[in-house]
N, C-alpha and C positions, 0 to 999 in steps of 0.2 A: 177405243184408243185413238183411232184416226180422227174421230170427231173432236176429241179433246185437243189434239194437236192443231186442228184448224182454228181453235179459239185463240184470239190474239192475247188475251190476258194470261191464258195457260202457258203459251209459248214464252211470253215475257218472264213469267215466274220461273219457268224451267231454265231459261238462259241466265237469269240472275243467280239461281241456285248453282248452276254449273260454274259460273264465274267465281262466286264466293268459295265453292268447294275446291276449285283449282288453286286459289290463293292460299287457302288453309292447308292444302296438301303440300304446296311449296314451302310454307313456313315449317310445317311438321318435318318435312324431309331435311330442311336446313338445320333444324334443332337436333335431329337424330345424327346427322353427319358430324355436326360440331361436337356433340357428346362423345361420339366414337373417336374422333381425332384427339380430343382432350384426354380421354381414357388411355389411348395408345401412348401419349406423351407423359402420362403420370400426373396430369393436372386435374385436381378436383374442382368441380364447379359448385357454385353456391355463394351465399353472402355471409358465411360464418367469419370471413376475414375482417369484416367491419369492426368486430369487437377486439381484434388483436392490436398490439402495440405496433406503431409504425417503425420506430427506430431512427427516424430522421426529423429534422427541424425545418422551419420555414423562416425566411428573412423578413417577412412582413405579415403581420396579423393584427386585426382589431380585437381579437380575443386572446386570452392567455394560452400559450401552446408550449409543450415540451415534447421531447422525443419519445416519452412513454405514453403519450395520448393515443387512443385508438384511431383507426382509419375514419370512422364515421365522424369524429370530431374534426378531423382535418378536411373532410368534405364540407362540413358546415363552415369552417374557416374560409375555404375557397369560394363558397357561394357568397358569403358576406363580403369578402374582398372584391369579388366581381361586381356585386351590387353597389358597393361603395365607389369603385372606380367608374362604373357606368353612370351613377348618379352625378358625380363630379364632372365627368366628361360630357354628359348630356346638358347639364346646366351651363357649362362654359361654351359648348357648341351652340346652344340656343342664344346666348348673349352675343357671341361673335356673329352668328348668322343673322340675328335681328339687326345689328348695327350695319352689317354689309348690305343686307337686303333693303334697309331704309335708304342707304346711300345709293343703291341702284335705282330706286324710284324717286330720288331727289330731283328737284329742278335745277340743281347745280351741276354743270357739265363735268367739272373736275371730280366731284364726288361720284358721279356715275362711272367715270373712267377708272377711278381707283377701285371701285367695287367690282367692275367687270374684270379688271386685271387680277384682282385677288382670286376671284372665282376661277378664271381661266388657268391660273398657275396651280393653286393648291388642289383643285378638283381633279387635275390630271396627273398628279404625282401620287403613286401608290402609297397607301397608308403605311405599309411596312417600311418603306424608305424614309418616311417622315419620322417614324418611331426611332429608327436607327440614327437619323440626323440629330434629333433633339437629345437622345441619350448620349451621343458623342459630345454634343455641346455642353451638357450638364456635367458629365464626368471629366471634362477638361477645365472646369472652373478652378479657382484657387484652392489651396489647401486650407485646413482650419486656421492656421496661423495668419493667413492673409485673406480671411473671409470678408465678403462684402456685408456691411452692416447697415440696416435702416429700420427705424421704428422698433428696435428690440429684436429684429429678425436677422439671422445670419445665413448667408448663401455660400455654400462651398461645394467642392466636388463630391462630398459625401452626402449631400442632400441639403434641403432647406430646413433650418431650425427656427421654430416659431415659439413665442411664449405661450404657455398653457396654464389655466387656473389649477391650483392645487386643491382639487375637489375629488370626491369619490366617483366611481364609475356610474352608479345609478343617478346621482345628482347631475353629472355631466350629461347623461342621456336625456333626463327631463329638461335640462336647460336648453339642449339643442332643439327639442320639440317645441319649447316655448319660443325660441327664436324663429322657428319655421312658422309658428302661429302668428308671430308679429308681422310676417310677410303675407300669409294667406288670409288672415282675419280681415284686414282692410279691404282686400279684393272681394271677399265674400260679402262684407257689409255694403260695399258699393254696388253690388249687382243683385242682391237678394230682393225678392218681392215681399218679404215678411215685415219690412219696415214701412211705416206710413209716410215717411218723408220722401220727396221726389229723389230720383237717382242722382241728379246733378247737385243736390244740396246736402250731401252726407259727409262732407270733408271733416267736420268736427267729430262725428261719430267714428269715422275711420281712424283719425289720429288718436282718439281716446282708446280704441281697441288695440292699436299698435303699442301705445304707451303702457296699457295694462299688461300685455304679453311680455314686453321688455322688463317691466317691473317684476313680473312673476319669475322671469329668468334670473334677475339679479337676486331675488330673495332665495331662490333655489341654490344658487351658487354660494350665497352667504351661509345658508344652513348646512350645505354639504362640504364646507371647507374643512380640509384636513388640519387637525390641531398642531400647534407649534411650528407651523410653516407659513411663509408669506402667501398672500392671496394668489399671486401670479409667479410662476416659475419661469425665469428668463434663462435662455441658453448662455453659456459663458465658456471661454477657453480654459481648460485644465490640462496641463501637460501638452501632449500632442493631439488631443482630441477635444471635442466639445461635449459638455455635460449640461443637463437640464433642458427644459423645454420639450417640444415635440418635434421629432425628426421625420420629415417627409422624404423618403428615399428617392434616389434618382430614377429608379425604374417606374415608380408611380408618377412622378412629375413628367417624365418623357411621354408616357402613355396618355396622361391627361391633356398635355399640350397638343400632342399629335391628333387625338380624337377631337379636341376643340377646334383646331384649325381645319382639319380635313372635313369633319362633320359640319362645321360652320359654313364651308363653301357650298355644300348641298342645301343646308337649311336656308342660306341666303337666297337661293333660287326659289325655294318654296315660299319664302316671305315675299319676294318680288312678285311671284305669280299670284299670291293671295291679294296683294294690294292692287294689282292690275285688274283683278276680277271684279273689283268694286266699280260700279258704273259711275261715270262722271255726272250724270244727271242726278243721282242721289246726293252727291256732295254739293252740287249747285242748289238743290232743293233745301238742304240744310243751311247753306249760307244765306239763302233768300229769307229764311225764317229769323235771321238776325244772330245766329250762333257765331261765336268767334272761331277762327281757324283751329285753335286747340280743342274746343268743344266738338267741332265737326270731326276732328281726328279721333278723339276718345269715345264719342258717343255714336258715330256713324261709320267712319271708315275702318277703324280698328276692329270693332265687333264683326262687321261683315267680312273683313279679310280673314279673321280667325276662323270663321265658319268654312271658308274656302281652303284654308291651310291645313286644318286639323287632320283630315283623313290621310293626306300624303305625309304629314309630319309624324303621324303614328308609325307608318311604315319605316320612315327614316330612323326613328328612335329604336325600333326593334332591330334594325340593321346595325346601328352603332353599339347596342348592347352585345351583339354577337361579335363585333370588332374588338371587344376587350380580350378575346383569345390571343391577340397579338402579344400579350404580355409574356408569353412563353419565350418570345424571341430575345427579350432583354432580362429574363430571370425574375419577372414579377409573379408571385405565387397566387395566381387567380384560380378559378375553378378548373380550367382546362389544364393548367400545370399540375395541380394536385392529382388530377386523374392520370396524367402522364407519369408522375412519380409513383402512383399506386400500381400502375401496370408494370413498371420496371422492377418494383420491389416485391410485389405479391404474385405477379403473373396472372391475376384475375382480369384478363383483357376484356372479355365479353361483359362481365358484370360491371366493370368500371366504365366502359363505354355506354352501357345501358343507363347507369346513373348520370353520366354526362348528358345524354340525350334527354332524359327525364327532367333534369335540372333546368336546362335551357328551354325546354318546351314549356315548363311551368312558368319560368320568368317571362318569356315572350308572350305567352297566351294571357298572363295576368296583365302585362302592360297593354296589350291590345284590348283587353276587356275594359280596362280603365278608360282608355281613349274612346272606345265605342260608347261607353256610358256618358262621357263628357260631350261627345259629338251629338248624342241623342238629346242631351239636356239643353244644349244651346241651339238646336235646330229650330228654324223658323216654322212655327205651326201653320198648317194649311198650305205649305209651299212644296210638299212632296208629291211625287207621282203616285197615283193610286192604281192598283191592279183591278 
């Protein structure tokens, strides 16, 4: 026995076994204590409550919802609401951050000053305060009778009303995917190595791909149009309220604006750091080859900056997805609020928190996996450290 203990590998294995056993014992003890406390309070554990009717409704849902729907359906609604808010917030934050980041790297002194002022102000104001501020601003807009109107849209204290096509749900979903393809397809056609044309001479193919995707979206909308109704449903004042169109509630608008402005201030610094990481000699070499400044930016500076930005940008995106839980402060029914309502109405605290943890873990790990795959795909071959 003593000879075995003097073996380094045996000692390491025993220490690891002791460590794992201690962790397992703590977990089992916690589970036993929790079950005992729940039993003393008359609370049954388990996930049988997921099939029971909730008895309450939500104020925002992308899926049809009634008070008779089960808990599992409301969890699905909360996850979809969170993903929708996160997608809109990340897109807006990326746009804002890119503009401000480019301003911070500009040769114009005023643009640099404005970019730095923006970052210094909005990065140092807590996100929760920005959510409250924008929610107060939106809820103090005019009433429906005095709504601001522009391009068929109406802005009131009850939300933003926008025109919406009178088409079925499946057709609308397919049309949205077609519009996304109209943006993604030209980018892919411009970078893929499967085409024989040089990368800088694919503008016609890219425009053709975008046009084909847009034409597909138009055909889908025409086929899915609801009968006996106009193609587009415009909001209009009827009585004391607005009818028609699509209503974007103040809670969603306040969260999207706050995430865009707050997240954009951090993304701006990531963008600035990415462009600063590109060596001046590489750009001078591209200019010496006769490339125009725009070609140098799109073919040399931007791709190299993206490779430097992506790892940090992925972490920022994961953080902004978690920031959607601020919705509970203004009454937006995201995943976190659904879990809070479930705990209050069903009393299944441990189960609901476990579902919340599993949901966010799945979302964030999936997002990180996508970015890791993109980062690996665009990495410069032969430029990595080898072990």
